[in-house]
N, C-alpha and C positions, 0 to 999 in steps of 0.2 A: 423291760427297760424302756426308757423313752425313745421316741423316734430318733434314729441315728442321724446326728448332725455333723457336718464337716467342720471340725474345730480347728483346722489348720488352713493356711492360705492355699490358693490354687497352685502356686509355684511349689510349695512343699509337697502337695499331693502328687504333682507331676514328677517331682524328684523321687518320691517313694515308688511311683509306678515304674519309672524307667530303671530303677535299681533292681527290679525283678523282671528280667527279660525271661435185745433190743437192738443204732446198731445196724448200720446199713451194709453189713457184710452179706454176701450171697446166701450164706446159711445163718439163719437167725431165728430166735424164738418169736412166735406170734402171740400177741396178747389174747387171741381167741383160742389158742391151743388148749386141749383138754388138760394139759399138765401145767397150765399157767399158775404161777404163785407169786406172791410178793410178801416181803417182811412187814412186821408191825411193831410200832414203838409207842408206848404210852408214857408221857412225861408228867411228873409232878414237881414243880419248882417253887421255892420260896426265896425271894430276892430282896435284900436290904440295900437301899441305894443311898450313897453319900453324895448329895447334889453339889457340895462345895468342892470336893476332890474329884468328882466324876469317877467314882469307884463304886463297886458293889460286891457284896458277898452272896454266894449262892449255895443253896442246898438242892440237889437234884436226885430224884428217884426215877429211874427209867426201867420199865418192864418191857423187855425185848422178847418178841416171839419169833422163833426161827421156823418160818413156813416153808423153807427150802428143803430139798431132799438131801442136803449136804450137812456133814458134821462141821461145825465152826470151832476152830482152835484159837482164833483171835477175833477181836472186834476193833473198830477204829472210830474215833470221833473227829469231827472238824472243830478246830479252834480258830475261827476266822479272824478274830481280832488280832491274832499274832502276826498277821500280814502287815499291820501298820507299825512296823519297826524298821529302823535303818538296817540296810543290807538284807532285808527279806527278799523273797523271790519277786513279790509285787514291786518292791522298790527297784531292784536291779533290772527287772524287765522293762519298767517304765523309763529308766534312764538309758536303755540301750535300743529300744525299738525306734524305728525311723520316724514314726509319726505318733508320738506319745499323746495319751489323753491329756488334754489341757488341765483337767481337774487334778491330775496326779503329778505328772512331770517328775521333778526331783523333790517334791514336798516331803515325802516320807523320810528321805535321807537327812532332813533338817529337823526332825522332831526331837524334842528334849525328852528326858526320861519321864517327866510329868505329863507329856503330851502323847506319848505312844499308846497303842492299844495292846492289851494282853489278856489272856485267860490262863490262869495258873491253877492247875488241878492240885488240890492239897491232899486228897485221899480218894480212893476208889475201892469199892467192895463188890464182889460178885456173890449174891446170896449170903451176905453177911460176913464174908471172908475177904481180906485184903488181897488184891491182885497186883501183879507187876505191870508197870506202864512207863512209857517214855514219850516226852513231847518232842516231836521232830517238825519244826516249823509250825505249820498250821494243822498238823495231824497228831492226834494222840494215839499211839500204838499200844494196844492192850494185849498182854499174854494171859489167857484165861487159866484159872486153876483147874476147871473141869470143862471139857468141850461141851458146846451146846448141841444137843441132839436134834434131829429133824422133828418138828412139832413141839419142841420144848420151849417154855417161857422161863426166863431168868430175870432177876432183879439186880440192877446196878445202882448202888448208892454212892453219890459223889459230893464232895465239898470243893468249892472253887472260889477263887478271888479273881476279880477282873477290873480292868481300867478302860474307860471309854476313850478312844483316840480322838484327836482333833478331827473334825469332819474333813475327809479327803475323798473317799469313794463310797457312796451309798450310806455307810454307817458313820456314827460319830457324834461329837458334841459341838455345840456352837457353830451351826452351819453358816454359810455365807449370808443367810437371811436372818441369823440370830436365833434359830430354833435350838433349844438347849439339848435335847436328847432325840436322836434318830437311831433307834435301837433295833437294828436288823442284823441277823446272823450273829447274835450277841451271846449265845449260850453254847456249851458243849453239845454238839449235834451229832447223833449217830450217823455214820456213813451208810450209804445204801449198798446192799448186797443183792444181786440178782443173777440171772442165768449166765451172765458174763463174769461174775465174781464181784469182788469189792470195787467200789468206785471211790478212790481216795486221791483225787488230784489236789495238789496244793492250791491255795487261794492266791491266784495271780492277778485277777481282775475281772474275770467273766462271771458266769452265773452258776446255778446250783442244781442239786438233785437230792431228794430227801425221801425219808421213809414215812408212809402214811401212819397216822395214829391220833391219839387224843391228848390234849394238853390241859393241865390244871396249873395255873400260874398265879402266884400271889406276889404282889409288889408292895414294898413299904417305901414310901417316898414323901418328901416334904409336902405339907398341906397346900402350899401355894401352887403346886403343879397340877395341871389337868392332863390326864392320860387318855390315849386312844390307841386302837390297834386291833389285833386279832382277838376273836372270841367274844363271848357274852359276859358282861359284867354281872357278877353274882350278888353284889351288895351295893346297888346304886344309892339306897337311902343312907348309907354310911359315908359316902364320898361326895355326893352332890355334883357340882361342876357341870350341871346340865343333864346328868344321867337320871336324876330322880324322877319319879312319877309325879305328874302335876297334882297339886293339892295335898301332897304328903310332905311332912316336915323331914328335913335332913337331920340325922342324928350322928354328927361326927364325934368320934371318940376324942378324949383329951390327949394332949401331947403334940409334938411338932410334926408327926408324920401321919399320913393316911395309909390304910391298907386297901389295895385294889385287888380284887379276886376275880380272875377271868377263867372261863372254861371254853375250850374250842374243840368241837367234835370232828373227827375224820378230816384232819388237815396234815400237811407235811412241813409246816413251818409255823413259827410264832413271832410276831413283830409288835413293837409298841413304840410310841413317841410321847414325849412329855415336854411341856413348857408352861411357865407361869403366866404367859400372856395369851394363851389360846382362847379364842372365841369358839364356842361349841354350838353349832346349829344342827338341827335334825329335820328330816322330811320323811314322813311315813307314806309309802306307796299304797295304791289301792289294794294290792295283794298282801299287805302287811309287812313287807320288808322295810326296815328302818335304815335310812341313809344318814350317816354322821359326817359332819364337816368340821375340821379343826384347823384354825388358821390364826395368825397373830393379829391382835387388835391394833398393833402399832403400824400395820401396813398403810401405805398412802391411800387416800380416799379412792383413787381410780382403781386400785387393786381390790380394796374392800368391796367396791361395787360389783366387780367381776365375781368375787366369791359369793356374793349374795344371789347372783344370777345362776350360779352353778348347780344348786340342788335340783331344780326342775329339769334341766337338761341331762343331768346324771340319771334321773329317773327314766327319761326317754331312752338313754343309752342302755340302761339295764333291761328295759322292755325289748329293745331291738336285738340285743345279743341273746336274750332268753328265747325270743321267737326264731331267730335264724341259726342258732347253734344248739341251745338246750336251756331248760329252766334253771335259773340260779338257785342252788339248793339250800343256802343259808338264810338266816333271818335278818341279817344286817350286813352293811358294807360301809367302810370309813374312808374318806378322802382327807389326807392330813398334809399340812404344810411341813416340809422337812426334806432331808436327803440332799442330793446334789443335782437333781434334774427330774427324773421320774422313774420309779421302780415299783414293780408289783410284788405283793406279799399276800399271805393268807387273809382273806376277808377285808383287805385294805390296800391302800397304796400311799406312798410318800411322794409328793411332788413339790417342786419349788413354787412359791406363791406370787412372786413379782412378775406377772405375766399379763400381756394383753388378753382381751377376752377370747380371741381366736386361739391363741396359744394355750390358755388355761383349759378351754374346752377340748382342744386337740390332744393335749397330754393326758387329760382325764379319760378321754375316749380310748386312747391306746392302752393305758394302764388298766382300766376296767376290763377291756377285752382280754387282757392277760389272765383274768380269772378263769376264762375258758381254755385258752391256748397257753398253758403253762401250769396253771394251778389245778384245774379239774382234770384236764388232759395232761398229765404230769410227765411229759417227755424229759429225757435226760438233757438238760440245757447245755451242759458242757460238751456233749457229743453231737447233739442235733439242734443247735440254736436256731436253725432255719425253720424248724417246725414250731418253735416258740415265737420268735420275733417276726418271722415271715407270715405265719398264719394270723398273728395278731394284727400286723400291719394291713393285711388283706381285709379282714373283717372290720377293723376300725375305720379304714378308708371308706368303705361302703356305708358304714353307719354315719360318719360325718357328712358324706355327700347327701344322704337322705334327710337327716335331721336338720342340717343347716341349709337345706335347699340350695346346694351349690350347683346342682344340675350339670355336673361334669360328665361328659360322655365316657371318659376313661379316668376314674378317680385314682388309678394306679400309675398314671403317666410318669410321675417323678421316679418311681421304682425302675421303669424301663430306661429312663434317661441316665440314671446312676449306673445301672448295669452296663449300658453301652459305653459309658465313659470309662469305666474300669477295664472293660474288655479291650477298648481301643488303646489303652495305655499298658496292656499286657500285664496287668496286676491281679487278675482273677486267680483264685485258688478253689479247688473243688470243695463242695459242701461237706464232704466227709472229713475235712480237716478238723482236728480238735480245736475248740473255741480258743484255748490259750496259745495255740501254736500257729496261728496265722502269721504270715510274714509281716503284715502291716495291719493296723487298725482299720484302714480303709477297706482292705480285702475282706476282713471280718464283717464290717458294717454292711458293705454291699451284699455279701453273700447271705448273711443272716436276715437282714431286713428286706432288701430289694429282691434278690433272687428267690428268697423264700416266699415272698408274697406273690411273685410272678408264677411260682409253681402252681398256685391255685387259680389265678386269673387265666393263665395259659391252659390250665386243665379245662376251663370253660370252653376254650377253643377246640380242645380235643374231644371231649365227651358231651359238651353242651352245658349251658348255664344252669338249666333246671336240674340236670344230673349232679352238678357240683353242689347245688343247694341241698339236694337230698343226701349227698355224700356227707356233708358236714353234720346234718342232723343224725344220721346213722352212726357216724364216727363218735359223736358225743354219747349216744345211747349205749354203744358197745364198749367204749373205753374210758368214760369218765370214772374218776377215782382209781385209775390204773396208770401204768407207765407205758403208753403206746410207743411203738417204734416206727421208723419210716415205712416198713413193710405193711403196717396196719392201715395207714392212710391210703396206701396204694391198693391194698386188697379191698378196702371199703369201697373205693371208687370203682373197682372192677365189679364188685357184686351189684352195685347200683346200676351201672351202665352196661354190663355185659361185655365191655371192651377190655382187651389185654393191655396192661400198662407197665409191665416189667421193664420194657425198653425205655419208657419215659423216666421212671425212677432212676434207672442206671445213667442215662445220658445227662439228665438235668442236675442230679445231685452228686454223682460219683465221678464225673468227668468235667472238663472245661470245654467240651465240644460246643461249637456255636452253630446257630441256625442262619442260613443264608440261601434263600430261594430267589430265582429270577425268571422273568419271561424272556426266553431265548429268541423266539421268532413267532411271527404271525403271517401265515400265507393263506389269504382268502378266509376260509372257515377253519383252517388247521392251525392249532395253537400248540406250541412246544414250550414246556417249562423245564427248568434245570435246577438241580440241587448242587449248590456251590459249597455250602458249609458241610461240616462233618455230621452234625446231628440231624437225623431224619424227622419229619413231621408230616401229618396229614395237611392237605392244602385246601383252603377255600379260595375260589376264584370268582370274580365278578366280571362278566363280559358285557360290554356295551356295544350294541349293534349299530349299524349305519343309519337305521331308522329311529334311533334314540332309545329304543327299548333295552332293558337290562335282563340278564339271566344269571342266577347264582348256581355255581357248581361246587361240589365237595369231592375231593379225591382222598379216600382213606389210605392210611399206611397199612400195607398188607399184614405186618406183624401185630396190628391192633385186633385182627380177626373180627372186625365189626366196624360200624360207623355211627357217628352221633346222629340224633334226630335233626332233620333239616327240612325246610320248606322248598329248598332248591333241588337240583338234580344230583344224585349220588352216582359218581362214575366208577369205573373199574379201579381197584386199588393199585397203589404205586409201591414197588418193592424198594428195599433199602439199597440193594446193589446197583440198580439202574440209575444212572445220573440224570437221565432225561425222561420226560413223559409227554406224549402227544395225544391230543384228542381233537375231535371236530365239534365246532359249535353249530348252531342251527342255521345260521345265515351269515352274511358278510359282517365282518367284525370291524368296529371302529377303535376300540381300546380294550385292554385287559388289565385287571388289577388283582394282585395276590393279597389275600387277607385284608379285606376292607374294614374289618372290625379292629384291626391292629392289636389283637390279643397275642399274636405270635411274636416272640422276642427276636425278630429278624434283625441282624446287626447291620444290614445294608438295605435301606428302604429304597434307594435310588433305582434299583433294578426290579422293583416290585410292580411297576406299571409300564405299559407299552402302548404307545399311540401309533396307529397305522397312518402312515403318510402316503399321499398319492404321488 
């Protein structure tokens, strides 16, 4: 999702803060375990769209393979569009939370029958025989005729009708910028089943978790509409709209509708967007990847100019993420105007288009980065949004800083400021909180985006910047096309660095303990530091001597069982239980500074420096 923005006033934020005065359990499956497994789902769908009524009829064939060791007596589908109905859980939650998303507020409660969203399952068969099912909010509960045995594949055939809701949150019709169709989470989607069991949270407003598989999707839609999204178009010469090969004549069939046929291999979602006013630009990168850009021709000239500048910079971003995380594995990627801000999907993103150049580039950088941290490294976003939004924020901040030549010493400074603000107002909640159940949107946003990104930048402080860079590359190699858990990023960093990090995962993600270290005293050459906050950390210290020379010291945390590479002096380790630590410098001291790099999320910087006075 797009970078988290504070959509409410400072006063309302403070009011919210003051009002609150896989699978990060200690025992969890590791994705590297010998018994690792994940389910598989292959979709074939034929969709007939009525652009005037914003309705469509669907035929879905789903081949589901049970790779688990368990016998399955039920399956469950997500029916996300059902959230856009008065009195849905998304509606009620938005009207009761203290700081509602300004895009939602009470809008769902005011939808008319012709404006709501729905997915109505008309029939469902398992291997050709009808099964019993019940729609419960945004979940379809299916009682199987025959249990699905371990290793067995079954075929589900479904007929469904659907209506596209007014654009409210991510999905819908007629967005605020006039995009006709933003078709995300639009089809009956099989819920994920893993070592924890079924994941069937109602759609209340957060994000998603899906089953890897292949998609074969056919759309029948009015000829005037240009379509873009997930997958490779199989019949470009039959649709045109900028997809045809140069020099070849487009052969559109007779009739009012075009048939668009897409195939998407090895993805866990399928998204499309359509509008009769789309401009379609392409850029082919040197490595053959084709970038597609779809945006409305009716945009003001200043916005159109920004969209024309976007392809070249998107190619630079693609190269940056491929170099620093892992090679993008598909042959194309699409940036499309639509949605309600910015949101990542399979092989594409939807972003709003009326943006300044800096904003357009920034949101594209963030959403494209999600291809790695969410899509290819498919963590469960509802349970661990900090691994999704936070890691994306971390890498996109670094990419923007380099590509735009911003030359920021700390490109993550904003994350630290937001973290400190929420902590000071006593509004923080642990990152183990389910995404839908944070007390405030502010706490969710800070935790997922800011604290999640600090996890990696602060890890540079703990194990070294080079080791974090190696960790990301290994993490991608080991866990792309899987569903990694918090333990997996921790173990990857441990394997790269040789440093024990269980304490870090626990303290930073499973508690709200804070970091606060200070310089307690300086007596001649003797320096005493103190741990004031609850969370322990290794400490970097810069000592300036009376002759003007400086020396760097690193004090490892004993439970790390190691220390990061450093050009300075590594001292004896500091234990968690001891509140103070004393060491001797080489000569008379003028000043002492804790963490000169400011990577450590110390909540009180005032006591981090000490000037010796005569």
